[in-house]
C-alpha positions in Angstrom: 5.0 -12.2 -26.8 8.0 -11.3 -29.0 11.5 -9.5 -29.3 9.7 -6.4 -28.7 7.2 -7.2 -25.8 8.3 -5.2 -22.4 7.9 -6.8 -19.5 6.7 -5.7 -16.2 6.8 -7.3 -12.8 6.5 -7.2 -9.0 8.5 -8.5 -6.3 8.0 -9.6 -2.9 8.1 -12.5 -0.2 5.7 -13.9 -0.1 4.6 -13.2 -3.9 2.3 -16.2 -4.6 -1.0 -14.5 -3.3 -0.2 -11.5 -5.6 -3.3 -10.4 -8.3 -1.1 -7.6 -9.6 -0.3 -10.0 -12.6 -3.7 -10.6 -13.1 -4.9 -7.0 -13.4 -2.0 -5.6 -15.0 -2.1 -8.0 -17.9 -5.7 -7.6 -18.7 -5.4 -3.7 -19.0 -2.4 -4.7 -21.4 -4.2 -7.0 -23.5 -7.7 -4.3 -23.4 -5.6 -1.3 -24.7 -3.6 -3.8 -27.0 -0.1 -3.2 -25.4 2.9 -5.4 -26.2 3.6 -5.7 -22.3 3.6 -8.7 -20.1 3.5 -8.5 -16.4 4.8 -11.2 -14.3 5.6 -11.9 -10.2 9.0 -12.9 -8.6 9.7 -13.9 -5.1 12.7 -11.9 -4.4 15.0 -12.4 -0.8 17.6 -11.1 -2.4 16.7 -7.0 -3.5 20.4 -5.9 -4.7 20.3 -8.8 -7.1 17.0 -8.4 -8.2 17.8 -4.7 -9.0 20.3 -5.6 -10.6 18.6 -8.2 -12.7 16.1 -5.1 -14.0 19.5 -3.1 -15.7 20.7 -6.1 -17.0 17.3 -7.7 -18.7 16.0 -4.1 -19.3 12.7 -5.1 -17.3 10.6 -1.2 -18.0 9.1 -1.6 -14.6 8.6 -3.1 -11.2 5.8 -3.3 -8.6 7.4 -3.5 -5.1 5.4 -5.2 -2.1 6.2 -6.2 1.3 9.1 -6.5 2.5 11.2 -4.7 0.2 9.5 -0.9 -0.3 12.1 0.8 2.0 15.1 -1.2 1.3 14.8 -1.1 -2.5 15.4 2.5 -2.6 19.4 2.3 -1.7 19.8 0.6 -5.2 17.8 3.3 -7.7 19.3 6.1 -9.5 16.5 8.6 -8.6 13.7 9.0 -6.3 10.6 10.8 -7.1 10.1 14.2 -4.5 7.2 12.7 -2.8 8.5 9.1 -2.7 11.8 10.4 -1.2 9.5 12.3 1.6 8.1 9.1 2.6 11.2 7.0 2.4 9.5 4.0 0.7 8.7 3.2 -3.0 6.4 0.5 -4.4 7.1 1.5 -8.3 10.2 1.7 -10.5 10.1 2.9 -13.9 13.3 2.1 -16.1 14.6 4.5 -18.7 17.2 3.2 -20.9 19.0 1.8 -17.1 18.4 4.7 -15.4 15.7 3.3 -12.4 13.4 6.0 -11.0 11.2 5.3 -8.0 8.1 6.5 -7.4 5.2 6.0 -4.5 1.3 5.2 -5.3 0.1 4.1 -2.1 -0.8 7.0 0.1 -2.6 8.8 -2.9 -4.6 5.6 -3.4 -5.4 4.9 0.0 -6.8 9.0 0.4 -8.7 8.5 -2.6 -10.5 5.3 -1.2 -11.2 7.1 1.6 -12.7 9.9 0.1 -14.7 7.8 -2.4 -16.3 6.0 0.2 -17.5 9.6 1.4 -15.3 9.8 4.5 -13.4 13.0 5.3 -10.4 12.5 7.1 -9.9 16.6 7.9 -10.2 17.1 11.7 -10.1 13.2 12.2 -8.1 11.3 14.8 -6.2 8.4 12.8 -4.6 5.3 14.3 -2.3 3.5 11.4 -1.2 0.1 12.4 2.2 -0.4 11.1 5.1 0.9 10.6 6.5 0.1 7.4 6.7 1.2 3.9 2.8 1.6 3.1 2.1 2.7 6.6 4.6 5.6 5.8 3.2 6.5 2.6 0.0 6.9 3.7 0.9 8.8 7.1 2.9 11.2 5.0 -0.1 11.7 2.4 -2.3 12.2 5.3 -0.2 14.9 6.7 1.0 16.9 3.6 -2.2 16.7 1.6 -5.0 16.4 4.1 -5.7 17.6 7.8 -6.5 15.2 10.4 -6.5 16.4 14.0 -4.0 13.7 15.1 -1.9 10.8 14.1 -1.3 8.1 16.2 1.1 5.0 14.9 1.6 1.6 16.2 3.8 -1.1 15.6 5.8 -3.5 17.1 9.2 -2.1 16.0 10.1 1.1 18.0 12.9 1.7 15.5 10.6 2.2 13.0 7.8 3.6 15.0 10.3 6.4 16.4 11.7 7.4 12.7 8.4 7.4 11.3 6.7 9.9 14.1 10.2 12.2 14.0 10.2 12.3 10.0 6.5 13.7 10.0 6.8 16.1 12.9 10.0 17.1 11.3 8.4 17.8 8.7 4.9 19.5 9.6 4.9 19.7 13.1 1.0 18.2 13.4 0.1 16.1 16.2 1.9 12.6 15.8 3.0 10.0 18.4 3.4 6.1 18.3 3.1 3.3 20.6 4.4 -0.3 20.7 1.0 -2.6 20.2 -0.1 -4.9 22.7 -3.4 -5.6 24.0 -3.5 -3.2 26.7 -2.2 -0.6 24.2 -4.2 -1.2 21.2 -7.5 -1.2 23.4 -6.6 2.3 24.8 -5.8 3.8 21.8 -8.7 2.8 19.6 -11.1 4.5 22.3 -9.8 7.8 21.1 -9.5 7.5 17.2 -12.0 8.1 14.3 -10.1 6.3 11.5 -8.1 2.7 12.3 -6.1 2.1 9.2 -4.7 -1.4 8.7 -1.1 -1.8 7.2 0.0 -4.8 8.5 0.3 -8.0 6.5 -1.9 -9.4 9.5 -4.9 -11.4 7.8 -3.7 -11.5 4.6 -3.8 -14.7 2.5 -3.1 -17.4 3.4 -3.2 -16.1 6.9 -6.7 -15.2 6.4 -8.3 -16.2 9.3 -6.0 -13.7 11.7 -6.4 -10.5 12.8 -4.4 -7.8 14.3 -7.6 -6.0 16.4 -9.7 -7.9 18.5 -13.2 -7.6 17.5 -14.1 -6.5 21.6 -11.6 -3.7 20.9 -14.0 -2.5 17.8 -17.0 0.4 18.5 -19.3 1.1 16.0 -18.3 4.7 15.2 -15.2 3.7 14.1 -14.2 3.7 10.5 -12.0 0.7 9.7 -10.0 0.4 6.3 -7.9 -2.5 5.9 -5.4 -2.3 2.8 -5.2 -5.8 2.4 -7.2 -6.9 -0.6 -6.6 -10.6 -0.5 -8.9 -11.9 1.0 -11.8 -9.4 -0.6 -12.9 -9.0 3.2 -10.5 -9.8 5.9 -11.4 -11.2 9.3 -10.9 -7.6 10.8 -13.6 -6.2 8.1 -15.8 -8.7 8.5 -15.8 -8.3 12.5 -15.9 -4.8 12.0 -18.9 -4.8 10.0 -20.6 -6.7 12.3 -20.0 -4.2 15.2 -21.6 -1.4 13.0 -18.2 0.1 11.9 -18.3 2.0 8.5 -15.6 -0.2 6.7 -13.3 0.4 3.5 -11.6 -3.0 1.7 -8.2 -2.8 0.0 -9.6 -3.3 -3.2 -10.2 0.2 -4.2 -6.9 1.2 -3.1 -5.0 -1.2 -5.0 -6.8 -0.6 -8.2 -6.1 3.1 -8.1 -2.1 2.4 -7.0 -2.0 -0.3 -9.7 -3.5 2.4 -12.1 -0.8 4.9 -11.5 2.2 2.2 -12.0 0.5 1.3 -15.3 0.1 4.8 -16.4 3.8 5.5 -15.7 5.1 2.4 -17.4 3.0 2.8 -20.3 2.0 6.7 -21.0 -1.6 5.5 -21.5 -4.5 6.4 -19.2 -5.2 2.9 -16.9 -8.7 1.3 -17.7 -9.5 1.3 -14.5 -12.9 -0.5 -14.8 -11.0 -3.2 -16.5 -9.0 -3.8 -13.7 -11.4 -3.8 -10.9 -13.7 -6.2 -13.0 -10.5 -8.8 -13.2 -9.5 -8.3 -9.5 -13.0 -9.0 -8.4 -13.3 -12.2 -10.5 -10.3 -13.1 -9.4 -11.3 -12.8 -5.6 -14.7 -13.9 -5.9 
C-alpha cells in the first residue's frame, strides 16, 4: 500500500461474516493492481457515503440492510438499478457517485448455469428488500416466468414491489405475508423458490425460513446466502430431493461485475471462486 492505493469497501450491518474482502483482494493481487478492499459495519448510511466522498474511496459494495436507503445519497443511478430501486455497487468518479446493481444478473446466470430454465416457471421469491427487488425485476425484464409471487413480512414493501413490477410489465405478480399457513399453501403451486432473506446466514446458520415438511422433490430451491456454503434450507432441500442452487455462484458473479466497474479490467472469476471456496470449507 502507498499513497496511490485505491480503496474499495463493503458496507452493511452485520458485516463481520463478509468474505468480499478476501475475494476482491485476491483478484487485485492476481492482476497486480494497486487496490485494497476492506469491510465497514455501517449504521449511519448518510455519514458513510459522505466519507466515500471525503476520503476519495473508489467504490463500495452495499449489502443488507442498506441497498435501498443508500440511493438517496448518490448523484446518479444506472437505469436498471433505478427501475429496481436497489443498489449494491457504487463507483466514485472524481466525487460523482453512481449506483449500480449486479445482484439480479448474477442470480439469473447462476440458475441458467445449473441448467434451470426460468421461462414459463412459477417462481416464489422470499423477501422484499434490495436483493429480492433486484432478482424480481431482472426476471420479469429479461426472462419469461409464468408468474411471480413475493412473500415477505413487511406489507408496505411487498405491495410496492408488486405494484412496481406490475406497472412496468403487467406480468402476473402477487404478494403475501409469510406465515406457516400461507407459505405451505403457496409452495404447493410453484416451480422455483428463491430465498432472499438473511434467515440462515452465519452466525445463525441453524435457522431456516422454510420448514422441511413444506418442501417437495419437484421444487428448485435457490438460496442467495453464500455463508455458510450450504444453508440449512439447502441441506433439507437436498434431503427432500429438490434441485438446489447455492449462493456461491451468484456471489462470485456479482462481485466480478463490481470488480470490472471499479477497475475497468476483466475479473479473474476462477481466482475469486477458488478463494471463496477455500474460505468457506
